[in-house]
C-alpha positions as CSV (number, residue, x, y, z in Angstrom):
1,M,0.0,0.0,0.0
2,A,1.4,3.4,-1.0
3,K,0.4,6.6,0.8
4,I,0.2,9.7,-1.3
5,G,2.4,12.6,-0.2
6,R,0.9,16.0,0.4
7,N,2.9,17.6,-2.4
8,A,2.5,14.8,-4.9
9,P,0.2,15.2,-8.0
10,C,-3.4,14.2,-7.1
11,P,-4.2,10.8,-8.5
12,C,-7.7,12.0,-9.6
13,G,-6.0,13.6,-12.6
14,S,-6.9,17.2,-11.8
15,G,-3.3,18.4,-12.2
16,K,-3.3,19.9,-8.7
17,K,-1.2,18.9,-5.7
18,Y,-2.9,16.2,-3.5
19,K,-3.0,18.7,-0.6
20,K,-4.9,21.2,-2.7
21,C,-7.3,18.7,-4.2
22,C,-8.6,15.4,-2.8
23,I,-6.8,15.2,0.6
24,G,-9.3,14.3,3.3
25,K,-11.9,13.1,0.8
26,N,-13.5,9.7,0.5
27,L,-11.0,8.5,-2.2
28,D,-10.1,4.9,-1.2
29,Y,-8.0,4.5,-4.3
30,L,-5.5,7.1,-3.1
31,V,-3.9,4.6,-0.8
32,L,-3.5,1.9,-3.4
33,D,-0.5,1.2,-5.6
34,S,-0.8,3.0,-8.9
35,E,-1.2,-0.2,-10.9
36,D,-4.2,-1.1,-8.7
37,I,-6.2,2.1,-9.6
38,S,-9.0,1.7,-12.1
39,P,-11.1,4.4,-13.8
40,E,-14.2,2.7,-12.3
41,M,-12.7,3.2,-8.7
42,I,-12.1,6.9,-9.4
43,E,-15.5,7.5,-10.8
44,S,-17.2,5.6,-7.9
45,S,-15.2,7.5,-5.3
46,H,-16.0,10.9,-6.9
47,K,-19.7,9.9,-7.0
48,A,-19.5,9.2,-3.2
49,D,-18.0,12.7,-2.7
50,I,-20.8,14.3,-4.6
51,E,-23.4,12.5,-2.6
52,K,-21.6,13.5,0.6
53,E,-21.6,17.2,-0.4
54,T,-25.3,17.0,-1.3
55,V,-26.1,15.7,2.2
56,K,-24.0,18.5,3.7
57,E,-25.9,21.1,1.8
58,E,-29.2,19.7,2.9
59,E,-28.0,19.6,6.5
60,H,-26.9,23.2,6.2
61,E,-30.3,24.3,4.9
62,D,-31.8,22.6,8.0
63,I,-29.4,24.5,10.2
64,D,-30.3,27.8,8.5
65,A,-34.0,27.1,9.0
66,E,-33.6,26.2,12.6
67,R,-31.5,29.3,13.3
68,N,-34.0,31.6,11.5
69,D,-37.0,30.1,13.4
70,S,-35.3,30.2,16.8
71,E,-35.3,33.1,19.2
72,K,-32.0,35.1,19.5
73,A,-30.9,34.5,23.1
74,Y,-27.6,36.2,22.9
75,D,-26.8,38.5,25.9
76,E,-28.0,42.0,25.1
77,E,-25.1,43.8,26.7
78,E,-22.5,41.8,24.8
79,E,-24.4,42.1,21.6
80,E,-24.5,45.9,21.8
81,D,-20.7,46.0,22.1
82,E,-20.2,43.7,19.2
83,D,-22.8,45.1,16.8
84,E,-20.8,48.3,16.2
85,D,-17.8,46.2,15.0
86,D,-19.6,43.4,13.2
87,D,-19.4,44.8,9.6
88,E,-15.8,45.9,10.1
89,E,-15.0,42.5,11.6
90,I,-16.5,40.5,8.7
91,D,-14.6,42.7,6.1
92,E,-11.4,42.4,8.1
93,F,-11.8,38.6,8.3
94,Y,-11.9,38.3,4.5
95,D,-9.3,41.0,3.8
96,E,-6.7,39.7,6.1
97,D,-6.7,36.0,5.3
98,E,-9.2,34.5,2.9
99,D,-7.5,31.2,3.3
100,V,-7.7,31.1,7.1
101,H,-9.8,27.9,6.9
102,D,-6.8,26.1,5.4
103,Y,-5.1,26.3,8.8
104,Y,-7.6,23.9,10.3
105,F,-7.6,20.4,9.0
106,D,-8.5,20.6,5.3
107,I,-11.8,22.5,5.4
108,D,-12.4,22.8,1.7
109,E,-12.6,26.3,0.2
110,S,-16.0,25.5,-1.2
111,N,-17.3,24.4,2.2
112,S,-20.7,26.1,2.4
113,I,-21.0,25.9,6.2
114,F,-17.7,27.7,6.7
115,D,-18.4,30.4,4.0
116,D,-21.9,31.1,5.3
117,L,-20.7,31.4,8.9
118,A,-17.8,33.6,8.0
119,K,-20.4,36.2,6.7
120,M,-22.3,36.2,10.0
121,P,-21.8,38.7,12.9
122,T,-19.9,37.2,15.8
123,G,-22.9,37.4,18.1
124,E,-25.0,35.2,15.7
125,I,-22.2,32.6,15.5
126,I,-22.0,32.4,19.3
127,N,-25.7,32.1,19.5
128,L,-25.7,29.3,16.9
129,A,-23.0,27.5,18.9
130,R,-25.2,27.6,21.9
131,E,-28.2,26.3,19.9
132,F,-26.1,23.3,19.1
133,N,-25.2,22.6,22.7
134,I,-21.8,24.3,22.8
135,D,-21.5,25.9,26.2
136,F,-19.7,29.0,24.8
137,D,-18.1,31.5,27.1
138,K,-15.7,34.1,25.5
139,E,-13.3,34.3,28.4
140,K,-13.1,30.5,28.8
141,F,-12.7,30.1,25.0
142,V,-9.7,32.5,25.0
143,D,-8.2,30.8,28.1
144,D,-8.6,27.4,26.5
145,L,-6.8,28.5,23.4
146,K,-3.9,29.9,25.4
147,R,-3.7,26.6,27.3
148,M,-4.2,24.1,24.4
149,Q,-2.7,26.2,21.6
150,S,-4.9,24.3,19.2
151,V,-8.2,24.9,17.5
152,K,-8.5,21.2,16.9
153,S,-8.4,20.5,20.7
154,I,-11.1,23.1,21.2
155,Y,-13.6,21.6,18.8
156,E,-12.8,18.0,19.8
157,E,-13.6,19.0,23.4
158,W,-17.0,20.4,22.1
159,V,-17.7,17.1,20.3
160,R,-16.9,15.0,23.4
161,K,-19.1,17.1,25.6
162,N,-22.1,16.6,23.3
163,E,-23.9,13.3,23.8
164,K,-25.2,13.5,20.3
165,N,-23.4,15.1,17.4
166,P,-26.0,17.3,15.6
167,L,-24.4,16.7,12.2
168,D,-24.4,12.9,12.6
169,G,-20.6,12.4,12.7
170,D,-19.6,15.4,10.4
171,N,-17.7,17.9,12.5
172,D,-17.5,20.7,9.9
173,L,-19.9,22.9,12.0
174,Y,-17.7,22.6,15.1
175,I,-14.5,23.2,13.1
176,A,-16.0,26.3,11.3
177,I,-17.3,27.9,14.5
178,A,-14.1,27.3,16.4
179,T,-12.0,28.6,13.5
180,I,-13.9,31.8,12.9
181,L,-14.3,32.6,16.6
182,K,-10.6,32.1,17.1
183,K,-9.9,34.5,14.3
184,R,-12.4,37.0,15.6
185,L,-11.8,36.8,19.3
186,A,-8.2,35.5,19.8
187,N,-6.3,36.3,16.6
188,D,-3.1,37.1,18.6
189,I,-2.8,33.6,19.9
190,L,-0.6,31.4,17.7
191,T,-2.0,27.9,17.3
192,I,-0.4,24.6,16.2
193,E,-2.6,24.6,13.1
194,E,-1.3,28.0,12.1
195,I,2.3,26.9,12.6
196,V,1.9,23.9,10.4
197,Y,0.1,25.9,7.7
198,K,2.9,28.5,7.7
199,L,5.6,25.8,7.8
200,D,4.2,24.1,4.6
201,S,3.9,27.6,2.9
202,V,7.6,28.5,3.5
203,F,8.7,25.0,2.5
204,D,6.9,25.6,-0.9
205,M,8.5,29.0,-1.3
206,I,12.0,27.8,-0.6
207,E,11.5,24.9,-2.9
208,D,10.6,27.3,-5.6
209,N,13.6,29.6,-4.8
210,D,11.2,32.4,-3.9
211,K,13.1,35.0,-1.8
212,L,9.8,35.7,0.0
213,G,10.4,32.4,1.6
214,I,13.3,33.9,3.5
215,T,11.2,36.8,4.8
216,K,8.4,34.5,5.8
217,S,10.8,32.0,7.4
218,I,12.3,34.8,9.6
219,E,8.8,35.8,10.6
220,L,7.9,32.2,11.4
221,W,11.1,31.8,13.4
222,G,10.1,34.8,15.6
223,E,6.7,33.3,16.2
224,L,8.2,29.8,17.0
225,K,10.5,31.3,19.6
226,E,7.6,32.9,21.4
227,F,5.5,29.7,21.0
228,A,8.3,27.6,22.5
229,A,9.3,29.9,25.3
230,P,10.0,29.3,28.1
231,D,9.6,25.6,28.6
232,I,10.7,24.0,25.3
233,R,14.5,24.0,24.9
234,D,14.9,21.2,22.4
235,I,13.6,21.5,18.8
236,T,12.6,17.9,18.7
237,E,10.2,18.5,21.6
238,L,8.6,21.3,19.6
239,E,8.4,19.1,16.5
240,H,6.6,16.5,18.7
241,K,4.2,19.1,19.9
242,I,3.1,20.2,16.4
243,H,3.1,16.6,15.2
244,R,5.8,17.2,12.5
245,P,8.9,15.1,13.6
246,G,12.0,16.2,11.7
247,D,10.3,19.0,9.7
248,L,11.4,22.0,11.8
249,E,15.1,20.9,11.6
250,L,14.8,20.3,7.9
251,W,13.1,23.7,7.3
252,I,15.7,25.5,9.3
253,I,18.6,24.0,7.4
254,E,17.0,24.5,4.1
255,F,16.2,28.2,4.7
256,L,19.6,28.8,6.2
257,S,21.2,27.3,3.1
258,F,19.0,29.5,0.9
259,M,20.1,32.5,2.8
260,G,23.7,31.6,2.0
261,E,22.9,31.1,-1.7
262,I,21.5,34.6,-2.0
263,G,24.4,36.2,-0.1
264,M,22.9,36.8,3.3
265,Q,26.0,35.5,5.1
266,D,26.1,37.8,8.2
267,E,22.3,37.4,8.7
268,R,22.7,33.6,8.4
269,I,25.5,33.5,11.1
270,K,23.3,35.6,13.4
271,M,20.3,33.4,12.8
272,V,22.3,30.3,13.6
273,E,23.5,31.7,16.9
274,D,19.9,32.7,17.8
275,I,18.7,29.2,17.0
276,K,21.4,27.6,19.2
277,D,20.5,30.0,22.1
278,T,16.8,29.1,21.7
279,F,17.3,25.4,21.7
280,P,20.4,24.6,23.8
281,H,19.3,21.0,24.3
282,A,19.1,20.3,20.6
283,T,20.6,17.0,19.3
284,N,24.3,17.0,18.6
285,L,23.6,16.2,14.9
286,F,21.5,19.3,14.5
287,I,24.1,21.5,16.2
288,I,26.7,20.1,13.8
289,D,24.5,21.0,10.9
290,L,24.1,24.6,12.3
291,Q,27.9,24.9,12.7
292,A,28.4,23.8,9.1
293,Q,26.2,26.7,8.0
294,I,28.4,29.1,9.9
295,A,31.5,27.6,8.3
296,D,30.0,27.9,4.8
297,S,29.2,31.6,5.4
298,F,32.8,32.3,6.4
299,I,34.1,30.5,3.3
300,M,31.7,32.3,1.0
301,M,32.8,35.7,2.5
302,G,36.4,34.8,1.7
303,K,37.2,34.2,5.4
304,K,38.9,30.8,4.9
305,E,40.7,30.7,8.2
306,E,37.5,31.3,10.2
307,G,35.6,28.7,8.2
308,E,38.4,26.1,8.7
309,A,38.4,26.9,12.4
310,V,34.7,26.3,12.8
311,V,35.0,22.9,11.0
312,R,38.1,21.9,13.1
313,K,36.0,22.7,16.2
314,I,33.3,20.3,14.9
315,I,36.0,17.6,14.5
316,D,37.5,18.2,18.0
317,D,34.0,18.1,19.6
318,N,33.0,15.0,17.6
319,P,36.2,12.9,17.0
320,K,34.2,9.7,16.2
321,D,31.9,11.4,13.7
322,P,33.3,11.4,10.1
323,F,31.0,14.3,9.1
324,G,33.5,17.0,10.2
325,Y,36.3,15.3,8.2
326,M,34.1,15.1,5.1
327,L,33.1,18.7,5.6
328,L,36.7,19.9,5.8
329,A,37.6,17.8,2.8
330,E,34.7,19.3,0.8
331,I,35.9,22.8,1.7
332,Y,39.4,22.1,0.5
333,S,38.2,20.6,-2.7
334,E,35.9,23.5,-3.8
335,E,36.4,27.1,-4.7
336,P,38.0,29.3,-3.4
337,Y,40.2,26.3,-2.6
338,G,40.8,23.5,-5.1
339,T,44.6,23.7,-5.7
340,L,46.6,20.5,-5.8
341,E,47.9,21.3,-2.3
342,D,44.3,21.8,-1.1
343,L,43.3,18.4,-2.6
344,E,46.1,16.7,-0.9
345,K,44.8,18.2,2.4
346,A,41.3,17.0,1.6
347,E,42.7,13.5,0.9
348,K,44.5,13.5,4.2
349,C,41.3,14.6,6.1
350,L,39.4,11.7,4.6
351,K,42.1,9.1,5.4
352,N,42.0,10.3,9.1
353,A,38.2,10.0,9.2
354,P,37.0,7.4,11.8
355,D,35.6,4.2,10.2
356,E,33.4,3.1,13.1
357,D,30.2,4.2,11.4
358,S,29.5,1.7,8.7
359,E,26.8,3.9,7.1
360,N,29.4,6.7,6.5
361,I,32.3,4.4,5.4
362,D,30.8,4.3,1.9
363,R,30.3,8.1,1.8
364,V,33.9,8.7,2.9
365,S,35.1,6.2,0.3
366,V,33.1,7.8,-2.5
367,M,34.3,11.3,-1.6
368,L,37.9,10.0,-1.4
369,N,37.7,8.6,-4.9
370,Y,36.2,12.0,-6.1
371,I,39.2,13.9,-4.5
372,R,41.7,11.5,-6.1
373,E,40.1,11.9,-9.5
374,K,40.3,15.7,-9.2
375,K,44.0,15.4,-8.2
376,M,44.7,13.3,-11.2
377,E,43.0,15.8,-13.5
378,L,44.9,18.7,-12.0
379,E,48.2,16.8,-12.3
380,K,47.5,16.0,-15.9
381,Q,46.7,19.7,-16.6
382,F,50.0,20.7,-14.9
383,N,52.0,18.2,-16.9
384,N,50.5,19.3,-20.1
385,Q,51.3,22.8,-19.3
386,E,54.9,21.9,-18.6
387,D,55.1,20.1,-21.9
388,L,53.9,23.1,-23.8
389,E,56.4,25.3,-22.1
């Protein structure tokens, strides 16, 4: 069984990415191997989705009718305060972030429940929540968001507290109410869902070599520091909290590398130091990767001695890890190095690399062969030059 990646082309044939098309839908064929997918399965699955959407629309019409027939019980004093800002609030909701619903667990853009609720004044949404047995209190809602840092946890708690789900197992109403009220009443509270959404966005930008990805990554880093403080001192713990193991480390290394590619060397070095200060208990492997970023910046600025010193510090601190030796050999073999003398230094580094790690023995061997080939090529060029003279 093969699981479709979020960024993979959607198997339905739309040409869109899976995460922007059929993710979360009732498409059983999406988890089959490609050779097992038949046109009949796709057509059948899409028919099931259409039937599901039809049921949702009918349920939503029932919700509208019940809301219109019911008596508005919202507290008059609270309603007076909010009525003045309702129109401005609705406009601001759409102007600031039309895709806010993408933060929260794949609510489709065409979802009629979300779209209709988003056009309602806050007071009416709160009143509707109470009609569906959600014991809503503004102060408690904000406090719960601060404590849970997750909209998903809020609506899941609402579902648990209701003996009977009014939408017969479909939680779109709960999700939409929680999402919109979070935006309206507690927009300054950063949630796990928003972090994940922004993380995916900057990944896509950096993958496309979009320089805006650097700006957005720096903004996200500032938010993550605040989100993690003061208790989280290890980045893997933060990854666990947002349910994205390995992704934060990967994103940080990718955007730091991108900073180096576009010439932001001083900024990259400062960012690395900030990351190390924020996560002092990070894994040794991650710290080594960060130090390698600093070394690369020094080399690209023409500060060869400083760059070498950083790598030698990595080797001294991790004598049994061949990574530092390979990194130093790579530095010697590339511009602004790359002379015959530099290649001999690179070869010596690799010969001194520890061979206790079987996984890295092959990598060291491959790199050593590469260095020797470059040496032979330079020696041949040098000999040819002597012959011409």
